[in-house]
C-alpha angles and dihedrals in degrees: 000000000000092000091052092050091049091050090050092051091051089048092051094048094049104038107017119218126326122180127176098204137046117303119211124178139179095216143007125330125207130184122184092214128005126353110203121174122187092207138013123337111210121171135174086210133028137289130231128183128182090219130003126356113202135169132181088207132041122306114222122173128170088210128028142305125231130175135168089220135019127337112209137170129177087213131029128321116215127173133172090216132019140319124221125180132181085208132019132323114221128177125188089210130003128350117212130173127173091214121017144308125232127180135168088214130034130319111216136166131177087217133027128324112221120176131169096219134356133004117201132172133162087211127037133311117218139169127198123275110291094011129109138225113233120188127173096026090146093046131080112253091240089062097047094103091062105023105032109037118161113207129177141135088270135010111274111245095221097046106144103165140011131063114292106223100169122178105273095330095100132258132261142146113279090244092061 
């Protein structure tokens, strides 16, 4: 029994967690390396991965998501709090966060992007064809410039709300 436990600990430390089915949890989930789920990831808490966090199904967390690398779902991503990625954030459908989303890469969704506060990417921010990007939906319009900034390498074409604060290209409300 002791040999099996030691092998499992080495496996966890080196590869992280991989699961081929849905993964449901009543609290927080942490993986030291990758977290890969073959189905839906649904947590009553938040999820944190040292590297990439990927799911073939939807990702739904009552709290936030954090990964040292990419965060990717073939379906929708929905969090009650924020999303932070050391790489890119990609959603096969809609992307929703109660607070904000920050990524050192791109933020992309095949559907709409809907965040309560700020939206920040070092790369680009894009929604699917015919869908919009909505930042600051939980913030009064008068406070957008401080509480709902949208930053990216270029202004998102489908930006519907939030305060565009692009690197050196000026700042303005999304509606301008």
